[in-house]
N, C-alpha and C positions, 0 to 999 in steps of 0.2 A: 409748103402747100398753098396754093392760091384759093382762099376761101370765098373769094368773089365769083369763082367760076366752077360749079360743081362738075361740069363736063370734063374740065381739065383734071380735076382731082380723080374722077373715075377712070379717065383715060390713062393717067400715069400709073394707076394700079393694075392696069390690064395689059401692060406692054408684053410681058412674057406669057401670060395666060389670059384667057378670055373671061376676066372677072367683071368687066364693066357693067353689063346689063344684069347679072345676078345681084351685084352690089346695089344698083338702083332699085331693084325689085325688092331686096331685103330692107333697104333704107325706107321704102314706102311704109313698112310695117311699123317703123319707129313713129312715123306721123300718126298712123291710126290709133295705136294704143296711147299716144300722147294726147290725142284729141279726146278720147273717151275718159281718160283720167282727169282731164282738165274740164270736163263737164260736171265733174263731182261737186266742185264748190258751189256751182249754180244749183245743182240738184239738192245739196245739203240746205242751202238757203230756202230753196223752194219747198221742200218737204217739211223743213222745221216750221215754216209758216202755215202750211196746209194742215199739218197734223198736230201743231202746237206742241212741238218738242223742246225739251231742255237741251243744253249743250251736250250732255252725255249721251242722250238718246239720238241726237243728230249725228254724233260721231260714230254711231253703229254703221253708217254708210261706209265709212272707211274700214271699219272692222270686217264687214261682209266682203268688201273688195280685197283686202290684203290677207285675210285668213285663207283665201283660195290659194294664194302664192305658197303659203306654209304647206298646205295639204297636197298641192299638185306638183311642186317643184321636183321631188324625187321621182314620182311616177313619170313625170315628163322627161327627166333625165334617162330613165330607163327605156322609155320609148325611143329617144334619140340614139341612145347606145345601140339598141337592137335594130332599129329600122332607118336611122339616119335623120339628118336635119330636115329634109323636105317633108318627110312623114310627120315629124314633130310640128312643123309649121301648118300643115293641112289640118291636123287634129286641133290645133290652137284656133285656127280660123273658124272651124265648125262651132266650137263652143262659143266664140266671140259672137258670131251671127245669132246663134240660138239665144243667148242672153239678151241681145238687143230685142229680138221679137218678143221675149217674155214680158217687156214692158207694157205691152197691150193688154193682157189679162191682169196685170199688176194694177194698171190704171182703172180698168173696168170694174175690178172688185173693190176698189178704194181701200187697198190693204198695204200698210206700211211694211209688214213682214214679207209680203209677196215681192215689193220693190227690192227688199234686201236679198231675197232668193234670186231674183233676176240678176242683180249685180254680182252675186256670187258665181252663177253659172258663166256670166260674161267674163268674169275675172279668172275663172278656171282656164278660160281659152287664152287670156292675156298671159297667165303664168306659163303656160306651155310655149306660147310664142317667144316670150322674153327668154326663157330657158334655151330655146333654139337659136334665136336671132343674135343675141349678145355675143356668145362665144364664136358663132359661125362667122360673124363680120371681122372678128379679131384674127382668125386663122385663114381668112379668104384674101390673102395678099401678103406683102412683105412683113415679116415678124417685127422688124424695127419700127414699123409705122402702125402698130396695133392700136395703141392708145389714141393716136390722132384719128385713125379711121373710125373707132368707136365713138369718139367725141364728135366727129363729123356726122355720123349717122344719128346720134342723139341730138344733134342740132335741130333735125326735122321734128323730133319730139318737142323741142322748144318752140319751133314754129307752130305746131299745133296748140301749144299752151298759150300762144298769143291769139289764136283765132277762136278757140273753143268758148272762152267766156263771152266774147261778143256775140257768137251765134246762139250759145245757150241763153244769154240775156235777152236777145230779140225773140226767140221762140218759146222759152220756158218761163222767163221772168218778164213777160210782155206787159204786165201791169203790176204795180206795187200791191203785194198781198194785203189782206185785211188784217188789222191788229187784233189782239186778244179781246180788247174791249168791243170792237165791232162785231166779232164773232159771238160774244157773250150774249147780245141781244137777239140773235137769230134762234128760231125754234129748231128742233132737231132735223126736221126734214130739209129746211133751208141750209143748215150747216153741212149736212151730208151732200146736197147738191152743189154747194160751193166747193167742198173738198174734191168731189168728182170732177168738177170743171177745172180745178187747178191741176189735179194729177193727170188729167187727160192731155194737158199741154206738153207733157213729157214724151208722149207717144211718138209724135211726128219725127223729131230728130233721130230717135233711136231706130224707128223703122227704116228710114232713109239710110242710116248708117249700117243697119243690118244687110240691106240690099247691096250696098257697096262692097261690104265685106264678103258677100257670096260671089260677087264678079271677081273680086281679088283671089278668092279661093279657086275659081275656075281658071284664072291666069296661071296660078301656080301649078295647077294640075297639067296645064298644057306645055308649060316651059320646063326644060331640063336644067336642073341646078347642078353645078359641080359638087360632088362630095369629095371634100379635101382629103389629100393623102396624109394619113396619120401613121404613127408608129404601129407596127404589127404587134408590138409588146402589149399583153393584156394586163388589165389592172388586177392586182391581188389584194387591194384594200377595199373595206366597206366604207359606207359614207362617213361614219364617225372617225375612222382612221384618216380619211382624206383631209379632215380639219387639221391634222398635224403636218400636212404637206406645205412646205415653204411659207407663203403668206396667206394661205387660205383661211385658217382660223381667225387671224386678225382682220382680214377682209370681211368675213361674215359678221364679226362684231361691229365693225365700223359701218358696214352697210345697213345692219339692222337699226342702229341709232340714227344714221343720216336719213334713211327713208322715213323714219318716224317723224323726224323734224320737218322734212320737205313736205310731207302729206299735211301736217298740221298747219304749217305756214300757208300753203295754198288752199286747203279746204276751208279753213276758218278765216280767210282774209276778209270776205264780205261780212261774216259774222263780227269780226273785230271792228270793222268800220261802223257797223251799226251800234255795237255795244260801247265802243270807246269814245267815238266822236258823233254818234246819233246821225250817221249818214245813211240815206236811203239806198236800197238795193239798186234802184235805177241809175244812181250816180256811182255807187261802189263798183258796179260791174266793169265800168271803164278802167278803174284802178287794177282790177283782176286782169283785164286785158293787158295793161301796161306791165304788169308783173310777169305775164306770159311772154310778152315781147322782150323784156330784159333777160328772161331765162334763155330765150332763143339767141339773142345777141351774145349773151355770155358763153353759150356753147360754141358758136362760131369763133368768137374772140379767143376762147380757150384753146381751140384747135390750132389757131394761128400762133398764140403765145408759146405753145409747146414746140414750136420750131426753135425757140431760143431758151426756154426754160424748161427744166425737167418736169414731168408730170407731177412727181411727189413734192417738189418745191413749190409748184403753183397751188397744189392742194393745201400745203401748209400756210401759204400766204392768204388764200381765200378763207380758210377755216378761222384764221385769226380775226380777219375783218368781219366774218359772220358772227363771231363771238361778241365783238364790240357793238355791232348793230342790234343784236338781240338784247344785250344789256340796256341799250336805249329804249327799246320797245317796252321793257319791264319797268324802268324807272322814269321814263319820260311821260309827257302828256300832250294832248292836242294832236293836231293833224301831222306833226313832225314824226310821230310814232308810226302812223300809217305809211308816210314816206320811207321811213327806215325799214318797215316790213316789205314794202314793194321793192326797194333797192336791194334788200337781202337776196332776192331771187337771182340776181346777176351772179352773185358769188357762190350761190348753191349750184349753179348750172353744170360745173364740171365734175361735181362730186361723185354722182352715181357712176358714170363711165370710168372715171379715173380710179376709184376704189375697186370697181369690177376688174379692170385691166390689171391693176397692181395685185389684186387678190389672186388671179389665175396665173399670174407670171410664174413660170418655172414649174407649173403643175404637170406638164408632159402628158403622159397617157391618162393622167386623172383630170384632165381639162374639163371633160363633160360632167363628171361628178362634182368637181369643184364649182362649175357653173350652176349646177342644181342647187348646191348649198348657198351660193351667193343670191340666187333668185329666191330661195326659201327664206332668206334673211329678210326679204322685203316684208315678211310678217310684221316687222316693226311698224309698218303703216297701220296695222290693225290693233296694235297695243298701246303705241305712244299717244295718239290723238285722244283716246278715251281717258287716259291718265291725265293729260293736260287739261281736257275739257271738264273733268271731275274737279280738278283744282279751281277752275273758273266758276263751277256751280257752287262749290263750298265757300269760296272767298267772296263771291259776288263781283270779283274784279278780274276781267279777262287779261289784263296786263300780267298779272301774277302767273297765269298758265304758261308763260313763254320761258319760265325757269326751266321747264322740261326740255324744249328745243335748245336752250343755252347749254345744258348738260350734254345734249347729243353732239353739238358742234365741238364741245371740249374733247369728246372721245374721238371724233374725226381727226382733230389736231394731234392727238396722242398717237393715232394710227400713222399719220404723216411723219412723225418723228422716228418711227421705226426704220425709215429709209434714209435717216440722216447721214450715215456713214456708208451707205450702200449705193452704188451706181446701178440704176435699173437698166435692163436690157430692152425695155420697150420704148 
C-alpha cells in the first residue's frame, strides 16, 4: 500500500466494487471523532483552571466521555443489526452535533456538571459512530487487507490528534489562566465573571464543529452507501456468549486497558507538563500537538509496516517499547520524562485498530455484536484515568500515576502473545 497517496489506496480497494467514495466518506468520520477527542486535553486543562479542580475532578471529563461508550455500544449494535450501518452513522452524527451545541448553555450557566452532560451526549453520538464505522471499514473491501484498511482510516484520527491541540490552544487556551492565588484575592462576583469568561471561550469551537457535523449528516443522507453482503446465517448468541467467540473476549480485555492508557496519556499530558516540570499551558500545548503528530505518523507508518510485519507481531513490538517508555516516565525526572511521554504516542498509534481487527477476526455472523463489545470496552477511558489521577492526588507525585498505564501496556503485550503461534488471516 502506498501510504503517500490516499487516492491510490482507495482506488486499489475499489477495482472490483465501487467502494472508493464510501471509504473516503467513512474515513472522514475518523477525523471528526479524533478531533473532538483530542480537544479533551485542552478542555481538561481549561476547566481544571476555571473551576479550580483537583486531578480526580478533572478526570471526570474522560469519565463522562467514555461512560457513553459503555452505555451506548450495545444499543448501537442493535440499531446497526436491524437498520444497517448507514442508519447507525446518521444516529451517531445527530447526537454528535447535539452535544456540541449543548456547550452553549453549559458555558452560559457556568456549570461544570452541565459541561459533563454535554460531553456525555456528544459521546453517545461518537459511540454509535465508532460502533458502525470501525467494522464497516473492515468489511468494505478485501478481507486480507482489513487491518491495513482500518489502520489507514485511523490515521486520519491521528491527523486530527495533531491539529486539535493547536486549534484548541488558540481558541480555548488563548491566555494563561489565573492561578489559585490570583483567584483567591477576587471577590465572589469578580470570580464568577472570570469563570464565565473562561468557559465562554469553549463555545466557539464546538458551535463551528456542530455545524460542520450537521453538513456531514446531510451528505450521508444524500449519498447511497453500499450495505455489504453478509452471511444470511442469523446469530444465535447473546452478547455475553459472543465474548467466547474466537478472539473477542481477549480483544475486549486488551481494548479496555489500552484505551484507558491512551486517554490518560493524552488527556493529562498538559497537566503532567505543568505538575512535573512547571511548564505553562501556552508552551505545553505545542507538545500536545507534537504528540498528536507522532500519533498520526505512527498510524501511517504502521499501515506501511504491516506490508512486511504481521499486525500481531507489530503490536507485540510496540507494546514492549511502550512499557519501557512508561517506566522512564515513572522513575525519571525533568523534561526527558515529557519527551518520553510524547514519544510514547507514536507506539500507541496502531494499538486500537490492531486490537479491534484482531478481536473481530473470525467472528463471522457475530461481527456486529463483537464490534459492539469492543466499542463498549472503550469504557476503560472512563475508569482508568480517574484511578491514575487519584494516585496522583494521594501521592502528590504525578509520575507515580503512570504505574496504571504501565499495567495497561503489559496487558496489551499479553494479548499480542495470544497470536504467537497463530497465523492471522487479516
